[in-house]
SERO-4910 file (N, C-alpha, C, O; in steps of 0.05 Angstrom, whole numbers):
BEGIN
 pado doro    nc1    nc2    nc3   cac1   cac2   cac3    cc1    cc2    cc3    oc1    oc2    oc3
  Unk    A    108  -1447   -522    109  -1441   -503    105  -1416   -483    125  -1401   -486
  Unk    A     91  -1406   -468     90  -1392   -454     91  -1379   -421     82  -1360   -410
  Unk    A    110  -1403   -414    133  -1405   -397    153  -1415   -383    150  -1435   -371
  Unk    A    175  -1402   -383    210  -1416   -382    214  -1417   -360    202  -1403   -343
  Unk    A    234  -1434   -353    246  -1432   -329    273  -1424   -337    286  -1421   -357
  Unk    A    275  -1423   -304    309  -1401   -301    324  -1411   -322    313  -1431   -333
  Unk    A    351  -1402   -334    365  -1420   -347    388  -1410   -340    397  -1387   -344
  Unk    A    401  -1434   -326    427  -1433   -310    439  -1444   -322    430  -1466   -329
  Unk    A    468  -1435   -330    499  -1436   -347    511  -1455   -318    519  -1444   -297
  Unk    A    511  -1477   -321    528  -1505   -315    555  -1502   -314    571  -1509   -331
  Unk    A    559  -1488   -288    588  -1480   -284    600  -1465   -311    620  -1467   -325
  Unk    A    579  -1448   -310    587  -1423   -329    581  -1439   -362    565  -1458   -360
  Unk    A    591  -1435   -389    586  -1444   -412    605  -1457   -417    623  -1453   -434
  Unk    A    600  -1482   -393    619  -1502   -397    621  -1516   -427    642  -1522   -438
  Unk    A    601  -1519   -435    604  -1529   -464    622  -1522   -484    626  -1540   -502
  Unk    A    635  -1500   -486    647  -1483   -496    668  -1478   -490    685  -1475   -508
  Unk    A    675  -1475   -456    699  -1472   -452    704  -1483   -432    684  -1492   -421
  Unk    A    735  -1487   -414    735  -1502   -388    713  -1495   -365    707  -1472   -358
  Unk    A    704  -1514   -356    693  -1504   -335    695  -1489   -304    716  -1491   -291
  Unk    A    675  -1476   -296    690  -1449   -280    708  -1438   -279    723  -1437   -259
  Unk    A    713  -1425   -305    738  -1403   -312    720  -1376   -316    696  -1376   -322
  Unk    A    738  -1355   -312    722  -1323   -319    714  -1332   -348    690  -1331   -349
  Unk    A    726  -1341   -373    720  -1337   -394    690  -1351   -394    671  -1339   -405
  Unk    A    685  -1377   -381    663  -1393   -382    635  -1382   -370    612  -1389   -377
  Unk    A    645  -1358   -348    630  -1348   -341    617  -1314   -356    595  -1304   -353
  Unk    A    633  -1309   -367    632  -1284   -380    614  -1298   -409    597  -1282   -417
  Unk    A    615  -1317   -421    610  -1326   -442    573  -1335   -433    554  -1331   -447
  Unk    A    573  -1345   -412    551  -1348   -405    530  -1323   -403    509  -1315   -413
  Unk    A    549  -1315   -386    529  -1276   -390    524  -1269   -412    499  -1267   -417
  Unk    A    540  -1264   -432    543  -1250   -462    524  -1275   -477    518  -1274   -501
  Unk    A    520  -1291   -466    499  -1306   -474    465  -1311   -473    448  -1324   -485
  Unk    A    467  -1295   -455    439  -1291   -441    426  -1309   -423    402  -1315   -419
  Unk    A    446  -1317   -412    438  -1343   -385    427  -1325   -362    440  -1307   -351
  Unk    A    395  -1337   -354    388  -1317   -324    402  -1322   -306    395  -1310   -286
  Unk    A    427  -1339   -304    440  -1347   -272    469  -1370   -283    471  -1385   -302
  Unk    A    485  -1363   -264    502  -1386   -264    508  -1400   -247    499  -1395   -225
  Unk    A    524  -1421   -250    526  -1441   -221    556  -1450   -222    570  -1464   -236
  Unk    A    560  -1434   -199    590  -1440   -185    590  -1469   -166    569  -1473   -155
  Unk    A    610  -1490   -162    610  -1501   -146    623  -1497   -127    641  -1486   -139
  Unk    A    631  -1495    -95    654  -1492    -83    673  -1510    -60    667  -1525    -42
  Unk    A    692  -1503    -67    696  -1520    -38    720  -1506    -17    721  -1482    -19
  Unk    A    736  -1516     -3    742  -1509     15    780  -1505      8    789  -1527      2
  Unk    A    800  -1483      8    825  -1487      3    829  -1487     40    810  -1485     55
  Unk    A    854  -1489     48    867  -1494     69    864  -1468     93    861  -1471    117
  Unk    A    866  -1439     76    862  -1419     93    828  -1412     92    818  -1390     99
  Unk    A    817  -1432     85    786  -1419     85    775  -1408     71    752  -1402     76
  Unk    A    789  -1401     44    774  -1384     16    761  -1409     -6    774  -1428    -15
  Unk    A    737  -1402    -11    711  -1415    -17    728  -1418    -57    735  -1397    -68
  Unk    A    730  -1435    -67    744  -1434    -82    728  -1445    -99    715  -1464    -90
  Unk    A    724  -1436   -132    701  -1452   -144    721  -1473   -164    738  -1465   -180
  Unk    A    714  -1494   -160    723  -1519   -172    694  -1545   -161    685  -1547   -139
  Unk    A    685  -1564   -187    662  -1585   -184    674  -1595   -160    658  -1595   -141
  Unk    A    704  -1608   -154    707  -1623   -126    739  -1613   -121    756  -1602   -135
  Unk    A    737  -1623   -100    762  -1614    -81    781  -1632    -94    804  -1624    -90
  Unk    A    780  -1647   -104    808  -1660   -125    817  -1647   -146    806  -1649   -168
  Unk    A    834  -1634   -142    848  -1616   -175    855  -1628   -195    857  -1615   -215
  Unk    A    860  -1652   -197    881  -1674   -215    871  -1670   -248    886  -1667   -267
  Unk    A    840  -1669   -248    831  -1663   -271    834  -1645   -288    844  -1642   -310
  Unk    A    818  -1630   -271    806  -1603   -283    840  -1574   -268    834  -1552   -259
  Unk    A    855  -1579   -269    875  -1566   -265    903  -1583   -275    907  -1607   -282
  Unk    A    921  -1556   -273    950  -1569   -293    978  -1578   -265   1003  -1580   -267
  Unk    A    953  -1583   -236    969  -1589   -215    994  -1610   -223   1017  -1602   -219
  Unk    A    991  -1628   -231   1002  -1651   -240   1031  -1638   -246   1052  -1643   -235
  Unk    A   1026  -1618   -269   1054  -1609   -280   1071  -1595   -259   1092  -1584   -264
  Unk    A   1062  -1594   -238   1077  -1575   -222   1092  -1593   -208   1081  -1612   -196
  Unk    A   1115  -1591   -206   1135  -1601   -183   1137  -1594   -160   1140  -1613   -144
  Unk    A   1138  -1572   -152   1136  -1559   -123   1110  -1576   -109   1111  -1573    -85
  Unk    A   1090  -1592   -116   1068  -1603   -108   1059  -1631   -113   1037  -1641   -110
  Unk    A   1089  -1642   -125   1080  -1670   -131   1088  -1680   -100   1088  -1704   -102
  Unk    A   1094  -1674    -74   1093  -1685    -54   1065  -1692    -36   1061  -1708    -18
  Unk    A   1046  -1672    -54   1013  -1670    -44   1000  -1690    -58    976  -1688    -58
  Unk    A   1008  -1704    -66    992  -1727    -84    986  -1749    -67   1002  -1764    -56
  Unk    A    957  -1748    -65    955  -1775    -41    924  -1789    -44    907  -1784    -60
  Unk    A    924  -1808    -21    894  -1812    -30    873  -1809     -4    874  -1820     18
  Unk    A    864  -1798    -10    837  -1792      5    807  -1804     12    793  -1812     -7
  Unk    A    801  -1804     30    765  -1815     22    752  -1792     33    757  -1780     55
  Unk    A    734  -1787     14    719  -1759      7    688  -1773     12    687  -1796      2
  Unk    A    664  -1765     24    649  -1771     21    640  -1801     20    619  -1810     12
  Unk    A    654  -1809     27    653  -1843     36    671  -1859     11    675  -1883     15
  Unk    A    682  -1848    -14    697  -1855    -30    722  -1847    -37    728  -1824    -43
  Unk    A    737  -1863    -36    773  -1864    -37    783  -1856    -65    782  -1869    -86
  Unk    A    791  -1834    -61    797  -1820    -89    827  -1805    -86    834  -1786    -73
  Unk    A    837  -1818   -100    871  -1802   -104    876  -1785   -125    870  -1790   -149
  Unk    A    891  -1759   -114    897  -1737   -130    910  -1717   -109    924  -1721    -90
  Unk    A    899  -1693   -120    916  -1663   -106    883  -1654    -88    861  -1657    -98
  Unk    A    887  -1646    -64    858  -1636    -57    858  -1609    -45    871  -1610    -24
  Unk    A    849  -1588    -48    843  -1558    -51    852  -1555    -23    868  -1537    -19
  Unk    A    842  -1573      3    845  -1565     32    867  -1574     41    872  -1579     65
  Unk    A    884  -1580     19    921  -1572     24    933  -1557     10    957  -1558      4
  Unk    A    917  -1541      5    933  -1513    -12    918  -1491    -15    896  -1489    -26
  Unk    A    939  -1462      2    928  -1442      6    913  -1427    -16    918  -1432    -40
  Unk    A    893  -1408     -6    886  -1386    -39    916  -1384    -49    924  -1395    -70
  Unk    A    929  -1373    -36    957  -1365    -60    961  -1378    -75    957  -1372    -98
  Unk    A    973  -1412    -67    981  -1436    -75    962  -1444   -102    972  -1452   -122
  Unk    A    934  -1441    -99    916  -1444   -113    921  -1424   -142    921  -1429   -166
  Unk    A    924  -1407   -129    928  -1380   -162    954  -1393   -176    956  -1381   -197
  Unk    A    972  -1410   -174    988  -1415   -191    981  -1434   -212    999  -1441   -227
  Unk    A    956  -1445   -215    950  -1473   -224    937  -1453   -252    936  -1429   -257
  Unk    A    931  -1475   -264    910  -1463   -286    885  -1484   -294    886  -1508   -289
  Unk    A    862  -1471   -307    843  -1496   -302    846  -1509   -333    856  -1498   -352
  Unk    A    837  -1530   -331    839  -1551   -355    811  -1562   -367    793  -1568   -351
  Unk    A    808  -1563   -386    781  -1575   -397    776  -1609   -391    789  -1623   -406
  Unk    A    766  -1618   -378    758  -1648   -359    754  -1671   -382    761  -1695   -380
  Unk    A    741  -1658   -404    738  -1674   -424    754  -1665   -452    739  -1655   -469
  Unk    A    775  -1666   -458    787  -1658   -471    779  -1668   -509    776  -1654   -529
  Unk    A    777  -1703   -502    777  -1718   -531    740  -1711   -534    731  -1721   -554
  Unk    A    719  -1691   -516    698  -1697   -523    688  -1664   -536    667  -1660   -548
  Unk    A    705  -1647   -530    707  -1625   -524    736  -1605   -528    748  -1588   -515
  Unk    A    738  -1618   -551    773  -1608   -562    780  -1572   -569    802  -1561   -569
  Unk    A    754  -1561   -574    764  -1541   -578    763  -1520   -552    772  -1497   -551
  Unk    A    752  -1532   -535    745  -1514   -492    781  -1525   -498    796  -1506   -499
  Unk    A    794  -1551   -501    817  -1560   -488    831  -1536   -500    839  -1520   -482
  Unk    A    837  -1530   -523    852  -1509   -544    854  -1482   -536    869  -1465   -545
  Unk    A    828  -1479   -510    829  -1450   -505    851  -1435   -493    870  -1449   -495
  Unk    A    858  -1412   -481    870  -1405   -464    873  -1409   -444    858  -1392   -435
  Unk    A    884  -1422   -422    882  -1427   -404    885  -1406   -375    905  -1393   -369
  Unk    A    868  -1408   -365    855  -1390   -338    863  -1402   -307    864  -1425   -299
  Unk    A    868  -1373   -292    863  -1384   -270    839  -1394   -250    815  -1390   -256
  Unk    A    844  -1407   -227    820  -1416   -214    811  -1389   -204    828  -1370   -204
  Unk    A    790  -1386   -198    773  -1359   -191    763  -1372   -161    765  -1396   -157
  Unk    A    750  -1349   -138    745  -1353   -128    715  -1344   -124    704  -1334   -143
  Unk    A    699  -1348    -97    667  -1345   -107    659  -1307   -112    643  -1296   -127
  Unk    A    680  -1296    -90    678  -1263    -89    688  -1257   -115    673  -1240   -125
  Unk    A    713  -1266   -135    704  -1250   -155    685  -1254   -173    677  -1235   -186
  Unk    A    674  -1280   -178    642  -1289   -194    620  -1262   -181    609  -1247   -196
  Unk    A    617  -1260   -154    593  -1246   -149    602  -1213   -160    585  -1198   -170
  Unk    A    636  -1202   -155    649  -1175   -164    634  -1183   -197    616  -1167   -200
  Unk    A    634  -1198   -215    633  -1204   -248    610  -1201   -253    603  -1185   -270
  Unk    A    589  -1218   -235    555  -1214   -234    557  -1185   -225    543  -1172   -240
  Unk    A    566  -1172   -209    552  -1149   -209    565  -1125   -234    549  -1106   -231
  Unk    A    575  -1121   -245    592  -1123   -263    572  -1123   -296    579  -1106   -313
  Unk    A    552  -1138   -300    545  -1156   -319    519  -1132   -331    507  -1138   -351
  Unk    A    512  -1106   -315    498  -1092   -327    461  -1109   -326    445  -1095   -338
  Unk    A    452  -1128   -319    431  -1141   -315    434  -1156   -286    454  -1158   -272
  Unk    A    412  -1163   -283    402  -1179   -258    411  -1211   -265    399  -1222   -284
  Unk    A    428  -1224   -254    431  -1245   -254    434  -1263   -237    447  -1255   -218
  Unk    A    425  -1291   -232    423  -1307   -207    449  -1316   -206    463  -1317   -226
  Unk    A    460  -1323   -178    483  -1343   -173    472  -1364   -157    463  -1361   -134
  Unk    A    472  -1383   -170    462  -1410   -163    489  -1421   -136    508  -1421   -152
  Unk    A    499  -1427   -118    518  -1431   -110    513  -1459   -101    492  -1467    -89
  Unk    A    533  -1474   -107    527  -1508    -93    551  -1508    -75    574  -1503    -84
  Unk    A    546  -1515    -48    551  -1516    -29    565  -1549    -32    549  -1567    -35
  Unk    A    600  -1558    -31    600  -1583    -36    617  -1599    -15    634  -1588      0
  Unk    A    611  -1625    -14    621  -1643      2    626  -1620     28    648  -1611     33
  Unk    A    595  -1612     44    599  -1598     67    612  -1619     96    631  -1613    111
  Unk    A    595  -1641     96    607  -1661    119    637  -1669    109    651  -1672    129
  Unk    A    648  -1672     90    676  -1683     87    696  -1653    105    707  -1653    127
  Unk    A    696  -1636     89    704  -1604    103    697  -1600    130    716  -1593    144
  Unk    A    668  -1602    146    668  -1602    165    684  -1622    194    684  -1620    218
  Unk    A    696  -1644    172    712  -1672    195    739  -1658    193    758  -1664    208
  Unk    A    741  -1644    176    773  -1623    172    775  -1610    194    794  -1610    210
  Unk    A    747  -1593    195    746  -1570    222    748  -1547    203    765  -1529    206
  Unk    A    729  -1547    181    723  -1528    166    696  -1506    176    683  -1515    194
  Unk    A    690  -1489    169    660  -1486    174    657  -1467    151    664  -1443    148
  Unk    A    640  -1489    129    630  -1465    102    612  -1451    102    608  -1438     82
  Unk    A    599  -1450    122    578  -1426    126    595  -1399    128    591  -1379    114
  Unk    A    613  -1401    146    624  -1382    159    643  -1370    133    641  -1346    128
  Unk    A    660  -1387    118    667  -1390     98    653  -1371     74    662  -1352     62
  Unk    A    623  -1384     72    611  -1369     49    602  -1336     54    598  -1320     36
  Unk    A    600  -1331     81    591  -1308     86    612  -1288     89    608  -1264     93
  Unk    A    641  -1299     86    666  -1277     87    670  -1279     52    687  -1264     42
  Unk    A    662  -1288     42    661  -1283      6    642  -1265      2    649  -1242     -5
  Unk    A    613  -1271      6    596  -1257     11    607  -1219     15    609  -1201     -2
  Unk    A    612  -1219     45    623  -1193     55    645  -1186     34    641  -1164     23
  Unk    A    663  -1197     27    680  -1193      8    678  -1174    -22    690  -1155    -32
  Unk    A    656  -1191    -26    640  -1180    -58    619  -1158    -49    602  -1153    -67
  Unk    A    616  -1143    -23    597  -1126    -22    565  -1142    -29    545  -1129    -34
  Unk    A    566  -1165    -27    539  -1173    -25    518  -1177      1    530  -1188     19
  Unk    A    497  -1173      5    481  -1174     28    474  -1206     29    465  -1218      9
  Unk    A    480  -1218     57    475  -1239     55    458  -1259     46    466  -1280     37
  Unk    A    432  -1249     49    401  -1250     39    403  -1248      3    393  -1267    -10
  Unk    A    410  -1235     -5    416  -1221    -26    391  -1243    -46    397  -1266    -50
  Unk    A    366  -1229    -57    355  -1241    -78    366  -1263    -99    355  -1284   -105
  Unk    A    387  -1255   -109    401  -1270   -131    412  -1286   -121    432  -1295   -132
  Unk    A    403  -1295    -99    429  -1320    -78    418  -1337    -82    398  -1338    -66
  Unk    A    419  -1363   -102    405  -1385    -89    421  -1409    -85    436  -1419   -102
  Unk    A    418  -1418    -62    441  -1442    -45    438  -1470    -54    416  -1476    -45
  Unk    A    447  -1486    -65    440  -1512    -66    462  -1531    -58    486  -1524    -57
  Unk    A    453  -1560    -51    469  -1577    -49    456  -1610    -36    433  -1618    -31
  Unk    A    480  -1620    -34    470  -1652    -43    467  -1658    -12    457  -1680     -8
  Unk    A    472  -1647      8    470  -1642     35    451  -1622     40    453  -1599     33
  Unk    A    424  -1637     59    406  -1609     65    409  -1606    101    390  -1597    115
  Unk    A    428  -1614    110    433  -1603    136    445  -1577    130    442  -1557    144
  Unk    A    461  -1577    105    480  -1546    106    460  -1519    100    463  -1496    109
  Unk    A    432  -1535     76    420  -1513     73    398  -1498     90    388  -1475     87
  Unk    A    395  -1525    113    387  -1510    141    395  -1492    154    387  -1472    166
  Unk    A    416  -1505    150    441  -1479    178    437  -1454    159    434  -1433    171
  Unk    A    437  -1454    136    440  -1428    117    420  -1415    121    422  -1391    125
  Unk    A    392  -1430    122    365  -1418    117    371  -1401    143    372  -1377    145
  Unk    A    372  -1419    161    371  -1404    201    383  -1376    199    371  -1355    203
  Unk    A    412  -1381    190    432  -1365    193    430  -1339    171    443  -1319    177
  Unk    A    414  -1336    144    411  -1313    139    420  -1316    113    410  -1301     96
  Unk    A    437  -1333    108    453  -1342     81    439  -1350     61    430  -1373     60
  Unk    A    434  -1329     39    424  -1341     13    389  -1332     16    377  -1326     37
  Unk    A    377  -1333    -12    354  -1324     -6    337  -1343    -16    314  -1340     -8
  Unk    A    340  -1365    -34    328  -1396    -31    349  -1408    -34    369  -1401    -46
  Unk    A    341  -1438    -18    353  -1468    -13    340  -1489    -31    316  -1494    -34
  Unk    A    360  -1499    -43    353  -1512    -63    365  -1548    -56    389  -1552    -57
  Unk    A    348  -1569    -50    363  -1591    -42    369  -1608    -70    353  -1613    -88
  Unk    A    393  -1615    -70    397  -1635    -93    396  -1664    -92    416  -1677    -84
  Unk    A    378  -1675    -98    367  -1702    -99    376  -1718   -112    361  -1719   -132
  Unk    A    394  -1735   -115    415  -1754   -120    392  -1770   -142    368  -1763   -141
  Unk    A    399  -1785   -157    385  -1807   -164    382  -1835   -154    361  -1848   -154
  Unk    A    411  -1845   -145    409  -1869   -130    427  -1862   -101    439  -1840   -101
  Unk    A    428  -1879    -80    447  -1873    -62    433  -1858    -33    409  -1860    -31
  Unk    A    444  -1848    -15    442  -1838      9    455  -1812     18    479  -1811     23
  Unk    A    438  -1792     20    456  -1764     34    478  -1775     45    479  -1799     53
  Unk    A    500  -1758     47    527  -1769     67    517  -1763     95    516  -1780    112
  Unk    A    508  -1731     99    498  -1713    116    480  -1737    136    483  -1745    159
  Unk    A    462  -1744    117    436  -1766    134    440  -1795    131    422  -1811    136
  Unk    A    464  -1803    123    470  -1829    131    494  -1828    157    493  -1846    174
  Unk    A    510  -1812    159    526  -1800    180    496  -1805    209    493  -1824    224
  Unk    A    485  -1786    207    464  -1780    231    448  -1800    242    442  -1801    265
  Unk    A    438  -1823    216    419  -1833    222    428  -1866    220    417  -1884    233
  Unk    A    451  -1870    201    458  -1890    192    438  -1905    178    422  -1892    165
  Unk    A    435  -1937    178    422  -1954    169    392  -1933    169    373  -1946    162
  Unk    A    389  -1919    173    359  -1913    181    346  -1890    168    323  -1883    170
  Unk    A    370  -1877    153    367  -1858    131    359  -1863    110    368  -1884    100
  Unk    A    341  -1849     95    330  -1853     72    342  -1847     52    356  -1827     51
  Unk    A    339  -1862     31    359  -1865      0    347  -1836    -13    324  -1826    -12
  Unk    A    366  -1829    -22    351  -1807    -41    321  -1816    -57    299  -1804    -58
  Unk    A    331  -1843    -69    298  -1842    -85    275  -1841    -68    254  -1831    -76
  Unk    A    280  -1857    -31    266  -1848    -17    247  -1816    -15    222  -1813    -16
  Unk    A    275  -1793    -13    278  -1786     -3    259  -1762    -33    256  -1738    -28
  Unk    A    251  -1771    -51    234  -1761    -79    203  -1765    -64    185  -1750    -71
  Unk    A    199  -1782    -46    171  -1789    -45    153  -1767    -29    163  -1751    -13
  Unk    A    125  -1768    -35    106  -1746    -24    117  -1744     10    127  -1722     16
  Unk    A    116  -1756     21    110  -1750     51    154  -1744     65    162  -1736     86
  Unk    A    166  -1752     45    195  -1739     50    188  -1714     34    184  -1696     51
  Unk    A    184  -1706     10    180  -1679      4    166  -1650     20    170  -1626     18
  Unk    A    149  -1666     34    136  -1652     45    150  -1644     72    150  -1620     76
  Unk    A    162  -1661     92    187  -1654    107    200  -1633    103    201  -1614    120
  Unk    A    215  -1633     74    239  -1620     63    221  -1591     49    236  -1577     35
  Unk    A    191  -1582     51    188  -1560     46    180  -1539     69    177  -1515     64
  Unk    A    178  -1549     90    189  -1539    115    198  -1519    122    190  -1499    134
  Unk    A    228  -1530    109    253  -1510    106    271  -1498     86    289  -1481     85
  Unk    A    256  -1522     62    274  -1504     33    249  -1498     20    225  -1495     27
  Unk    A    267  -1499     -6    245  -1477    -23    248  -1497    -46    230  -1493    -62
  Unk    A    261  -1513    -51    258  -1539    -82    273  -1557    -77    288  -1559    -57
  Unk    A    268  -1573    -96    291  -1594    -97    300  -1590   -134    286  -1580   -151
  Unk    A    328  -1603   -136    336  -1598   -167    344  -1637   -161    350  -1649   -141
  Unk    A    339  -1645   -194    344  -1675   -200    356  -1678   -222    362  -1658   -235
  Unk    A    362  -1704   -230    373  -1710   -251    347  -1707   -283    323  -1713   -288
  Unk    A    368  -1694   -295    350  -1699   -320    350  -1720   -333    338  -1717   -355
  Unk    A    360  -1744   -329    350  -1774   -336    323  -1776   -318    306  -1789   -331
  Unk    A    314  -1768   -295    288  -1780   -289    267  -1776   -305    246  -1789   -306
  Unk    A    273  -1754   -321    249  -1750   -344    246  -1764   -368    230  -1760   -386
  Unk    A    266  -1784   -365    261  -1809   -386    237  -1828   -384    232  -1846   -400
  Unk    A    226  -1823   -365    211  -1842   -350    181  -1820   -331    183  -1796   -331
  Unk    A    164  -1829   -322    148  -1812   -315    150  -1802   -296    135  -1783   -290
  Unk    A    170  -1811   -277    188  -1801   -248    183  -1772   -250    168  -1762   -233
  Unk    A    196  -1755   -272    204  -1730   -279    177  -1710   -279    177  -1691   -264
  Unk    A    159  -1714   -293    133  -1703   -296    126  -1703   -269    122  -1682   -256
  Unk    A    124  -1726   -259    100  -1730   -234    110  -1718   -217     94  -1708   -201
  Unk    A    142  -1713   -209    161  -1697   -190    147  -1670   -191    134  -1660   -172
  Unk    A    151  -1658   -218    143  -1630   -219    120  -1625   -209    119  -1605   -196
  Unk    A     96  -1639   -211     65  -1640   -204     63  -1636   -177     53  -1618   -164
  Unk    A     82  -1666   -168     86  -1670   -137     89  -1642   -116     74  -1633    -98
  Unk    A    117  -1631   -128    137  -1603   -124    113  -1581   -126    106  -1566   -108
  Unk    A    109  -1581   -137     85  -1555   -149     63  -1555   -124     56  -1533   -114
  Unk    A     51  -1582   -115     27  -1585   -112     39  -1584    -81     20  -1584    -66
  Unk    A     65  -1582    -67     75  -1577    -45     81  -1551    -40     82  -1544    -16
  Unk    A     84  -1528    -64     96  -1511    -61    126  -1505    -65    136  -1482    -65
  Unk    A    138  -1528    -70    169  -1524    -82    171  -1523   -107    156  -1532   -123
  Unk    A    197  -1508   -112    204  -1508   -145    220  -1538   -144    224  -1554   -125
  Unk    A    228  -1538   -176    244  -1561   -179    260  -1553   -205    248  -1547   -226
  Unk    A    287  -1552   -204    308  -1555   -220    315  -1573   -235    311  -1594   -224
  Unk    A    324  -1576   -254    332  -1612   -263    360  -1601   -278    363  -1579   -287
  Unk    A    382  -1623   -277    409  -1621   -293    415  -1642   -306    405  -1662   -296
  Unk    A    429  -1646   -325    445  -1624   -337    446  -1627   -370    460  -1644   -382
  Unk    A    424  -1603   -386    428  -1610   -413    449  -1599   -427    458  -1577   -423
  Unk    A    459  -1620   -448    473  -1611   -459    470  -1625   -487    455  -1643   -493
  Unk    A    489  -1612   -505    475  -1613   -535    492  -1645   -552    484  -1655   -574
  Unk    A    511  -1653   -539    529  -1673   -557    515  -1700   -551    507  -1710   -530
  Unk    A    513  -1712   -581    497  -1746   -571    506  -1757   -552    491  -1776   -546
  Unk    A    533  -1753   -530    542  -1777   -514    524  -1771   -492    519  -1790   -477
  Unk    A    510  -1741   -485    497  -1737   -462    456  -1737   -475    437  -1727   -463
  Unk    A    457  -1748   -493    424  -1741   -502    420  -1772   -509    431  -1790   -521
  Unk    A    385  -1766   -487    377  -1804   -495    375  -1810   -520    371  -1793   -537
  Unk    A    377  -1839   -526    386  -1851   -553    369  -1843   -574    378  -1844   -597
  Unk    A    340  -1835   -570    323  -1825   -594    331  -1797   -607    319  -1788   -626
  Unk    A    352  -1784   -594    357  -1761   -596    377  -1760   -612    381  -1742   -628
  Unk    A    393  -1785   -607    420  -1777   -624    419  -1777   -661    401  -1786   -676
  Unk    A    442  -1767   -667    445  -1760   -699    473  -1771   -699    492  -1764   -685
  Unk    A    471  -1796   -725    499  -1810   -731    507  -1825   -699    493  -1833   -681
  Unk    A    541  -1824   -706    560  -1845   -690    578  -1831   -673    594  -1843   -657
  Unk    A    575  -1806   -676    596  -1790   -659    583  -1782   -631    561  -1771   -628
  Unk    A    599  -1789   -612    585  -1783   -590    594  -1747   -583    587  -1734   -564
  Unk    A    608  -1738   -603    627  -1714   -603    604  -1694   -614    602  -1670   -608
  Unk    A    589  -1708   -630    571  -1685   -649    550  -1683   -629    545  -1698   -611
  Unk    A    537  -1655   -638    514  -1647   -630    486  -1664   -643    481  -1663   -667
  Unk    A    472  -1676   -626    445  -1688   -633    420  -1668   -635    418  -1644   -633
  Unk    A    401  -1689   -640    369  -1670   -644    373  -1661   -618    377  -1681   -603
  Unk    A    375  -1641   -608    376  -1623   -593    354  -1614   -583    343  -1622   -563
  Unk    A    343  -1591   -602    321  -1582   -606    294  -1591   -584    288  -1582   -562
  Unk    A    282  -1609   -599    257  -1627   -586    260  -1637   -557    243  -1644   -541
  Unk    A    286  -1635   -555    294  -1659   -524    291  -1638   -507    275  -1636   -488
  Unk    A    310  -1619   -515    302  -1596   -495    269  -1578   -488    260  -1573   -465
  Unk    A    260  -1574   -505    239  -1567   -508    221  -1588   -496    202  -1581   -482
  Unk    A    227  -1617   -501    201  -1637   -476    214  -1629   -450    202  -1639   -431
  Unk    A    237  -1612   -443    243  -1615   -410    233  -1588   -407    230  -1579   -385
  Unk    A    229  -1577   -424    209  -1542   -422    187  -1549   -413    176  -1538   -393
  Unk    A    174  -1575   -431    141  -1567   -432    134  -1587   -403    110  -1590   -400
  Unk    A    150  -1598   -384    147  -1601   -370    138  -1595   -338    131  -1608   -318
  Unk    A    143  -1557   -349    137  -1543   -322    159  -1536   -300    156  -1524   -280
  Unk    A    187  -1549   -309    207  -1546   -288    216  -1516   -285    221  -1500   -303
  Unk    A    217  -1513   -267    226  -1485   -256    260  -1473   -255    272  -1453   -247
  Unk    A    266  -1496   -266    302  -1481   -277    308  -1501   -288    293  -1520   -286
  Unk    A    331  -1503   -304    342  -1524   -313    376  -1508   -319    381  -1485   -323
  Unk    A    392  -1531   -317    420  -1522   -319    428  -1533   -344    416  -1553   -352
  Unk    A    449  -1521   -360    451  -1530   -382    485  -1520   -389    493  -1497   -384
  Unk    A    504  -1542   -403    524  -1528   -414    524  -1506   -431    537  -1485   -425
  Unk    A    508  -1510   -456    503  -1492   -478    475  -1469   -470    453  -1471   -481
  Unk    A    481  -1453   -452    464  -1435   -441    447  -1426   -464    422  -1430   -462
  Unk    A    457  -1416   -488    450  -1395   -510    431  -1416   -530    418  -1407   -548
  Unk    A    431  -1449   -523    404  -1451   -539    384  -1458   -525    367  -1468   -539
  Unk    A    380  -1455   -503    354  -1443   -483    348  -1422   -496    327  -1416   -508
  Unk    A    372  -1406   -492    360  -1368   -494    345  -1373   -524    321  -1367   -527
  Unk    A    360  -1382   -545    350  -1378   -574    326  -1389   -569    307  -1374   -568
  Unk    A    323  -1415   -566    297  -1430   -560    272  -1408   -542    250  -1404   -551
  Unk    A    277  -1402   -528    259  -1383   -513    255  -1361   -529    231  -1362   -533
  Unk    A    264  -1339   -542    267  -1320   -556    260  -1324   -583    259  -1305   -598
  Unk    A    255  -1350   -592    246  -1360   -619    267  -1354   -640    261  -1341   -661
  Unk    A    284  -1359   -637    311  -1351   -648    311  -1374   -671    318  -1367   -693
  Unk    A    302  -1406   -664    313  -1425   -687    323  -1438   -681    330  -1439   -657
  Unk    A    332  -1462   -705    341  -1480   -699    369  -1472   -700    376  -1450   -707
  Unk    A    388  -1491   -691    417  -1493   -681    428  -1489   -715    414  -1497   -734
  Unk    A    455  -1478   -718    462  -1469   -737    480  -1502   -755    491  -1499   -777
***
């Protein structure tokens, strides 16, 4: 293979250490990943904390904190009723008293045993990237912007503050912004926040911002993957990012060709080595925790010509790219 996509460490090297921790990001950088991907959510005092979702229940030890027991509640987030503890109810100072947990302790037992680390904010990760000694891109996913906007938060302003705090230019060439809501990407582009803007298009359902704006007339995610919609998106976005499961059918390869014809980049998420996450033909044995036949599967995804690939074990893609050989 002569052309390789951007190797993006999904939530850091989250296949080895708890997601979104300093350790996971440091490992991803040491393993040679081209980019790291932080998901960011809002705190009560306007800090962008790095968490996959605003519910802290599964990824932190908040449930063990007696002082925060009264904040456990049920909330509607992006149309879903969720029970837990939510970042928007905590100040950044309070969040720093929590430790991150491995969200899949049975699947990733070694990660679950790793020393516990505190939650990071976006500016801290940007400073870590600056200190890496080589160029690393940062793919920032803005999570649930419509939800936070409904609570009176301005995610773009918070994003700008984090960039300023870390000493990054707001349109730094290393900065890729992504979201499942295209409206905030458009606002970021118009406001000079981010260098590239990538629209996450889920397999099914409808984007929250589009449903709020257009009601029943809103296009589904499936419809947004069609030519006419992609052509419209290409006027204000740099690319799209889709689930790797679309590549189990012809749609994935067709999307790559279509996006490239329209001048769009296309990323895919997420490659993982464990049997549980591999298509059946690439699994080995019956233990879902064990690694399957990941190498030919990973190579088949790269061969489609995608421009970026998210991976929980970024080192595996780096080894394939560098011709190091099979898994140990």
